[in-house]
C-alpha positions in Angstrom: 0.0 0.0 0.0 1.4 3.4 -0.8 0.3 7.0 -1.0 0.9 9.1 -4.1 1.1 12.6 -2.6 1.8 14.4 -5.8 -1.8 14.0 -7.1 -3.7 13.4 -3.9 -4.5 9.8 -4.9 -4.4 6.9 -2.4 -3.3 3.6 -3.8 -4.5 0.5 -2.0 -3.3 -3.0 -2.5 -5.5 -5.0 -4.8 -5.4 -7.9 -2.3 -7.7 -6.9 0.6 -6.1 -9.6 2.8 -3.2 -7.2 3.1 -5.3 -5.1 5.4 -5.9 -8.1 7.6 -2.3 -9.2 8.0 -0.5 -9.2 11.3 3.3 -9.1 12.0 5.5 -10.1 14.9 8.8 -8.8 16.2 12.0 -10.0 14.8 12.9 -11.8 18.0 9.6 -13.7 18.2 9.8 -17.4 18.9 8.9 -20.1 16.3 5.4 -20.7 17.7 4.6 -17.0 17.5 5.8 -16.8 13.9 3.8 -19.9 13.1 0.7 -18.2 14.6 1.3 -15.2 12.4 1.5 -17.3 9.3 -1.7 -19.1 10.3 -3.6 -15.9 11.0 -2.4 -14.3 7.7 -3.3 -17.4 5.7 -6.7 -17.4 7.3 -7.4 -13.8 6.2 -7.2 -14.9 2.6 -9.3 -17.9 3.2 -12.0 -15.9 5.0 -12.1 -13.2 2.3 -12.6 -15.7 -0.5 -15.3 -17.6 1.4 -13.1 -20.7 2.0 -13.5 -20.1 5.8 -16.7 -19.1 7.6 -16.9 -16.1 9.9 -17.2 -18.2 13.1 -14.0 -20.2 12.3 -12.0 -17.0 11.4 -13.1 -15.1 14.5 -12.4 -18.2 16.7 -8.9 -18.4 15.2 -8.2 -14.8 15.8 -9.3 -15.1 19.4 -7.2 -18.2 19.8 -4.1 -16.2 18.9 -5.0 -13.3 21.2 -6.5 -11.0 18.7 -9.9 -9.4 19.5 -11.8 -10.3 16.3 -14.5 -7.7 16.6 -12.0 -4.8 17.1 -9.5 -6.2 14.5 -12.1 -6.6 11.7 -13.9 -3.5 12.8 -10.7 -1.4 12.4 -10.3 -2.7 8.8 -13.9 -2.0 8.0 -13.5 1.6 9.3 -10.4 2.0 7.3 -12.1 0.8 4.1 -15.1 3.1 4.8 -12.7 6.0 5.2 -11.0 5.2 1.9 -14.3 5.1 0.1 -15.3 8.6 1.2 
């Protein structure tokens, strides 16, 4: 995702799952990195309909991410971009 400031256009990734990705610190242990990979893979599955809402939200919760707030922030971001 990048911002083109010279013409006031906002460029957004064509893959919406980029907005639902998470990252971990460089010193994170292997289980934390594996959790990040699972959560990021699940975002793509959820957006394509390969994973239902309940499963995706349960997975986020399992990895310590509040699903309502996390997805809500992305929805608010998209709504702001659409204005």
